[in-house]
C-alpha positions as CSV (number, residue, x, y, z in Angstrom):
1,X,204.7,93.8,67.0
2,X,205.8,95.6,63.8
3,X,207.2,99.1,63.8
4,X,207.4,101.2,60.7
5,X,210.9,102.6,60.4
6,X,211.3,106.1,59.0
7,X,212.3,106.1,55.4
8,X,216.0,106.9,54.8
9,X,216.8,109.8,52.6
10,X,219.1,109.0,49.7
11,X,222.2,111.2,49.5
12,X,222.9,113.2,46.4
13,X,223.3,116.7,44.9
14,X,220.5,119.1,44.5
15,X,220.2,120.9,41.2
16,X,221.5,124.1,42.8
17,X,224.6,122.3,44.2
18,X,225.3,120.8,40.9
19,X,225.1,124.1,39.2
20,X,227.4,125.6,41.7
21,X,230.0,122.8,41.1
22,X,229.7,123.3,37.4
23,X,230.2,127.1,37.8
24,X,233.3,126.5,40.0
25,X,234.8,124.2,37.4
26,X,234.1,126.6,34.6
27,X,235.8,129.4,36.6
28,X,238.8,127.2,37.2
29,X,239.1,126.3,33.6
30,X,238.8,130.0,32.6
31,X,241.6,130.8,35.0
32,X,243.8,127.9,34.0
33,X,243.4,128.0,30.3
34,X,245.3,131.2,29.6
35,X,248.1,129.9,31.9
36,X,248.2,126.6,29.9
37,X,248.2,128.5,26.6
38,X,250.9,130.8,27.8
39,X,253.0,127.8,28.9
40,X,252.5,126.1,25.5
41,X,253.5,129.3,23.7
42,X,256.6,129.7,25.9
43,X,257.6,126.2,25.0
44,X,257.0,126.9,21.3
45,X,259.1,130.1,21.5
46,X,261.9,128.2,23.3
47,X,261.9,125.7,20.4
48,X,261.9,128.5,17.9
49,X,264.9,130.1,19.7
50,X,266.6,126.7,19.6
51,X,266.0,126.4,15.8
52,X,267.6,129.8,15.3
53,X,270.5,128.9,17.5
54,X,271.0,125.8,15.3
55,X,271.0,128.0,12.2
56,X,273.5,130.4,13.8
57,X,275.8,127.5,14.8
58,X,275.5,126.0,11.3
59,X,276.4,129.4,9.8
60,X,279.5,129.7,12.1
61,X,280.6,126.2,11.1
62,X,280.1,127.3,7.5
63,X,282.4,130.4,8.3
64,X,285.0,128.0,9.8
65,X,285.1,126.0,6.6
66,X,284.7,128.9,4.0
67,X,285.8,132.0,5.9
68,X,282.6,133.7,4.9
69,X,278.9,133.7,5.9
70,X,276.6,131.8,3.5
71,X,275.2,134.0,0.7
72,X,271.6,134.7,0.2
73,X,272.0,133.1,-3.3
74,X,274.9,131.9,-5.4
75,X,274.4,132.0,-9.1
76,X,275.2,128.5,-10.1
77,X,274.3,128.4,-13.8
78,X,274.3,130.8,-16.7
79,X,270.5,130.4,-17.0
80,X,267.9,132.8,-15.8
81,X,266.7,130.5,-13.1
82,X,266.2,130.1,-9.4
83,X,269.4,129.7,-7.5
84,X,270.4,127.8,-4.3
85,X,269.5,129.7,-1.1
86,X,271.6,130.1,2.1
87,X,269.6,127.3,3.6
88,X,270.8,124.9,0.9
89,X,274.4,126.0,1.5
90,X,274.4,125.1,5.3
91,X,272.6,121.7,5.1
92,X,275.7,119.7,6.0
93,X,276.1,121.9,9.1
94,X,272.5,121.1,10.1
95,X,273.3,117.4,10.0
96,X,271.5,117.1,6.6
97,X,274.3,115.9,4.5
98,X,272.2,113.3,2.7
99,X,269.8,116.0,1.4
100,X,272.8,118.3,0.5
101,X,274.4,115.4,-1.5
102,X,271.2,114.8,-3.3
103,X,271.1,118.3,-4.7
104,X,272.7,118.8,-8.2
105,X,274.2,122.3,-7.9
106,X,275.1,122.2,-11.6
107,X,271.3,122.5,-12.3
108,X,268.9,125.3,-11.5
109,X,267.1,124.8,-8.3
110,X,263.9,125.6,-10.2
111,X,263.8,126.7,-13.8
112,X,262.1,130.1,-14.2
113,X,259.7,128.7,-16.8
114,X,258.0,126.6,-14.1
115,X,257.0,129.8,-12.2
116,X,255.9,131.9,-15.2
117,X,254.0,129.0,-16.9
118,X,256.0,129.2,-20.1
119,X,256.4,126.1,-22.2
120,X,260.0,125.4,-21.1
121,X,261.1,124.6,-17.6
122,X,260.0,122.3,-14.9
123,X,261.1,121.1,-11.5
124,X,264.8,120.4,-11.0
125,X,266.1,119.1,-7.7
126,X,262.5,118.5,-6.6
127,X,263.5,115.4,-4.6
128,X,265.3,117.6,-2.2
129,X,263.1,120.7,-2.5
130,X,259.9,118.9,-1.5
131,X,261.3,117.8,1.9
132,X,260.1,119.7,5.0
133,X,262.9,120.3,7.5
134,X,261.7,120.8,11.1
135,X,264.7,123.1,11.9
136,X,263.4,125.5,9.4
137,X,259.8,125.7,10.7
138,X,258.7,127.7,13.7
139,X,256.4,125.7,16.1
140,X,254.2,128.8,16.5
141,X,253.4,128.8,12.8
142,X,249.6,128.2,12.3
143,X,249.5,127.9,8.5
144,X,250.1,124.3,7.5
145,X,249.2,124.1,3.9
146,X,251.2,125.1,0.8
147,X,250.1,128.2,-0.9
148,X,252.5,128.9,-3.7
149,X,253.6,127.4,-7.0
150,X,252.1,124.0,-7.9
151,X,253.1,121.5,-5.3
152,X,254.2,121.2,-1.8
153,X,257.7,122.7,-1.5
154,X,259.5,122.4,1.8
155,X,258.8,125.8,3.4
156,X,260.7,127.9,5.8
157,X,259.8,130.4,8.6
158,X,263.4,131.6,8.9
159,X,265.0,134.3,6.8
160,X,268.4,135.8,6.3
161,X,269.2,139.5,7.0
162,X,269.3,141.2,3.7
163,X,269.8,144.6,5.3
164,X,268.0,147.8,4.5
165,X,266.3,150.1,3.9
166,X,267.5,149.4,0.4
167,X,267.0,152.9,-0.9
168,X,269.6,154.0,1.7
169,X,271.9,151.0,1.5
170,X,271.2,147.9,-0.5
171,X,272.5,144.5,0.7
172,X,274.2,145.9,3.9
173,X,273.0,142.9,5.9
174,X,274.8,139.6,6.5
175,X,273.0,137.2,4.3
176,X,273.2,138.9,0.9
177,X,273.6,137.8,-2.8
178,X,277.1,136.8,-3.9
179,X,279.1,139.3,-5.9
180,X,278.5,138.9,-9.7
181,X,274.7,138.2,-9.3
182,X,273.2,139.3,-12.6
183,X,270.0,140.4,-10.8
184,X,271.5,142.8,-8.3
185,X,273.9,145.7,-8.7
186,X,275.4,146.9,-5.4
187,X,278.9,147.5,-4.0
188,X,277.8,145.7,-0.8
189,X,277.2,142.3,-2.4
190,X,278.7,139.2,-0.6
191,X,280.1,137.0,0.5
192,X,280.3,138.6,3.9
193,X,283.4,137.9,6.1
194,X,283.6,138.2,9.8
195,X,286.0,141.1,9.5
196,X,283.5,143.0,7.3
197,X,280.9,143.0,10.2
198,X,282.5,146.1,11.7
199,X,279.5,147.1,13.7
200,X,280.2,144.0,15.9
201,X,278.7,140.5,15.5
202,X,276.7,140.9,18.8
203,X,275.0,144.0,17.3
204,X,274.3,142.7,13.8
205,X,271.4,140.4,12.9
206,X,272.0,137.2,11.0
207,X,268.6,135.5,10.9
208,X,265.0,136.2,12.0
209,X,261.6,134.7,11.3
210,X,258.6,135.4,9.2
211,X,255.2,133.9,8.9
212,X,254.5,131.9,5.8
213,X,253.0,134.0,3.1
214,X,249.3,134.0,2.2
215,X,249.8,135.4,-1.3
216,X,246.7,136.8,-3.0
217,X,244.6,133.7,-2.7
218,X,245.1,132.9,-6.4
219,X,246.9,129.7,-5.7
220,X,244.2,128.3,-3.5
221,X,240.7,129.2,-4.6
222,X,239.2,128.0,-1.3
223,X,240.7,130.8,0.7
224,X,240.2,134.6,0.5
225,X,242.9,137.1,0.0
226,X,244.7,138.4,3.1
227,X,243.8,142.0,2.7
228,X,245.0,144.9,4.8
229,X,243.2,145.0,8.2
230,X,242.6,141.2,8.1
231,X,244.0,138.7,10.6
232,X,246.4,137.5,7.9
233,X,247.6,140.9,6.6
234,X,251.1,140.5,7.9
235,X,251.5,137.4,5.8
236,X,251.0,139.5,2.6
237,X,253.1,141.8,0.5
238,X,251.5,145.2,-0.5
239,X,252.5,147.7,-3.1
240,X,252.7,151.4,-2.6
241,X,252.5,152.6,-6.2
242,X,253.1,156.2,-5.4
243,X,256.7,155.5,-4.3
244,X,259.4,154.5,-6.8
245,X,262.5,154.0,-4.7
246,X,266.0,153.7,-6.3
247,X,268.6,151.9,-4.3
248,X,271.9,152.9,-2.5
249,X,271.0,156.6,-2.2
250,X,272.6,157.0,1.2
251,X,270.9,159.8,3.3
252,X,269.3,161.1,0.1
253,X,267.2,157.9,0.2
254,X,265.8,158.7,3.7
255,X,262.8,160.7,2.4
256,X,261.8,157.9,0.0
257,X,262.2,155.3,2.8
258,X,260.0,157.4,5.0
259,X,257.4,157.8,2.2
260,X,257.2,154.0,1.8
261,X,256.9,153.5,5.5
262,X,254.1,156.1,5.8
263,X,252.2,154.5,2.9
264,X,252.7,151.0,4.3
265,X,251.5,152.0,7.8
266,X,248.4,153.8,6.5
267,X,247.0,151.2,4.0
268,X,243.2,151.3,4.0
269,X,241.5,148.2,5.3
270,X,240.6,145.9,2.4
271,X,243.6,146.7,0.3
272,X,244.5,143.6,-1.6
273,X,248.1,142.3,-1.6
274,X,250.2,142.6,-4.7
275,X,251.8,139.2,-4.7
276,X,250.7,135.8,-5.7
277,X,254.0,134.4,-4.4
278,X,254.5,133.8,-0.7
279,X,257.0,134.3,2.1
280,X,259.0,131.2,2.9
281,X,257.6,129.2,0.0
282,X,260.7,127.2,-0.3
283,X,263.9,126.8,1.7
284,X,265.8,125.5,-1.4
285,X,265.8,128.3,-3.9
286,X,265.7,132.1,-4.3
287,X,267.2,134.8,-6.5
288,X,269.3,137.8,-5.7
289,X,266.5,140.4,-6.0
290,X,263.9,138.1,-4.4
291,X,263.6,139.2,-0.8
292,X,260.2,137.7,-0.2
293,X,261.2,134.1,0.1
294,X,264.2,133.3,2.3
295,X,265.1,136.9,3.2
296,X,263.8,139.7,5.3
297,X,264.8,143.4,5.4
298,X,265.4,145.7,8.4
299,X,262.9,148.3,7.3
300,X,259.6,148.2,9.1
301,X,259.8,147.1,12.7
302,X,258.7,143.6,13.7
303,X,255.2,142.5,12.9
304,X,254.3,145.5,10.7
305,X,253.1,145.1,7.1
306,X,255.4,144.2,4.3
307,X,255.4,146.6,1.3
308,X,257.1,147.4,-2.0
309,X,257.3,150.5,-4.1
310,X,256.4,150.9,-7.8
311,X,259.9,150.0,-8.7
312,X,261.5,147.6,-6.3
313,X,264.1,145.4,-8.1
314,X,266.0,144.3,-11.1
315,X,263.0,144.6,-13.5
316,X,262.4,148.3,-12.7
317,X,259.3,149.7,-14.3
318,X,258.8,146.9,-16.8
319,X,255.8,145.7,-14.9
320,X,257.3,142.3,-14.2
321,X,258.1,140.4,-11.0
322,X,259.7,142.9,-8.6
323,X,258.1,146.0,-10.0
324,X,254.6,144.6,-9.4
325,X,255.6,143.5,-5.9
326,X,255.5,139.8,-6.6
327,X,258.9,138.9,-5.1
328,X,259.9,141.9,-3.0
329,X,262.9,143.4,-4.6
330,X,266.1,145.0,-3.2
331,X,264.3,148.0,-1.7
332,X,261.3,146.2,-0.3
333,X,260.1,146.3,3.3
334,X,259.9,142.5,3.9
335,X,259.2,142.5,7.6
336,X,260.1,140.1,10.3
337,X,256.9,138.6,11.6
338,X,255.8,135.8,14.0
339,X,253.0,134.5,16.1
340,X,254.9,135.0,19.3
341,X,253.1,137.7,21.3
342,X,254.9,141.1,21.2
343,X,257.9,140.4,19.0
344,X,260.2,138.1,17.0
345,X,263.3,136.1,17.7
346,X,266.5,137.4,16.1
347,X,269.7,135.4,15.7
348,X,272.8,137.6,15.8
349,X,276.1,137.2,13.9
350,X,277.8,136.0,17.0
351,X,275.5,133.1,17.4
352,X,273.3,134.5,20.2
353,X,269.5,134.7,19.9
354,X,267.4,137.5,21.5
355,X,263.7,138.3,21.5
356,X,263.1,141.7,19.9
357,X,259.9,143.5,20.9
358,X,257.6,145.1,18.3
359,X,258.1,148.4,20.1
360,X,261.9,148.6,19.3
361,X,263.1,152.0,18.3
362,X,263.2,152.3,14.5
363,X,266.7,153.7,14.3
364,X,267.9,150.8,16.5
365,X,266.1,148.3,14.3
366,X,267.8,149.8,11.2
367,X,271.2,149.7,13.0
368,X,270.8,146.0,13.9
369,X,270.3,145.2,10.2
370,X,273.5,146.9,9.0
371,X,276.8,145.2,9.2
372,X,279.0,148.2,8.7
373,X,276.9,151.3,9.1
374,X,279.0,152.7,12.0
375,X,276.0,153.0,14.3
376,X,276.5,152.8,18.1
377,X,273.9,150.5,19.7
378,X,273.9,150.2,23.5
379,X,273.1,146.9,25.2
380,X,269.9,148.3,26.7
381,X,268.5,149.7,23.4
382,X,266.7,146.5,22.5
């Protein structure tokens, strides 16, 4: 006798159960993703700190050998040309002796005609200058393509402390042009000795970081200009034409400094940048008045805009280079910037590295940029 057995139900998920599982997974991802991103940024920031520590150690090894800190630039030829930067000077101390030995310091690092498109000039020392050095690049930098000159120069996210504000005291930082530079006139030119850092090496900045510049967009027609108010604005250099700041005015320059700050902080959205050059465009070369490449100034607090006045360098009101804001100039506000949330890393003259918040007090920020201003900075001020 045959019996019909009841049909067995197949196990499985109902549509509702499946949707619930998917929703739970989505919630978990939403909760975990910020934590993962934060952990990755913490790792990038730690690597950035390590890079700056390496630069600080290299600078101190340089001091041990030469009794002075590396200069922002050293004029190595009688030509009007781009000179070797501080980064080129410390290559042996960064375990980059082969690159250092490949540089011909009797030649310009880059002849000026190459930049201005004159008939003379061209690349010199390009074999070295085209190399990218990992120690000079911040892992949090998101811009990966070259945006200045015609070629892929090895770029840098790290900059030497030029001092500032320049209208109060020019070149009062630690990485400043060498004495005798034809482009800069200041009693505070380098080289800087340990003994001359009278404010204390633990209270005086040596290096910081800046995001690679975005220029005006002229060098890369596929990208738009990084105007004020845009996501890339702090990669640009803006001109405040209403302010014409002279340098080394002491307290008399405070009003001009405040005017430049006020104009820089209140730029209307959409204001185009003044520069077709770019921050960090090359680690190899710079010039004494050029603060927008391998230097930064202690003017605007971290991650603010970078600005220049109508006259901001060697060329004065001639409408060339510094005066039109292309390269910064000795009184420019070339600001320390980064992609690290809330601040930037600063390497101090004693070799230590600290994270400085965007909210740091302005007077404290100015004091950290001065090597011999006589300011008293407490340990809890930053």
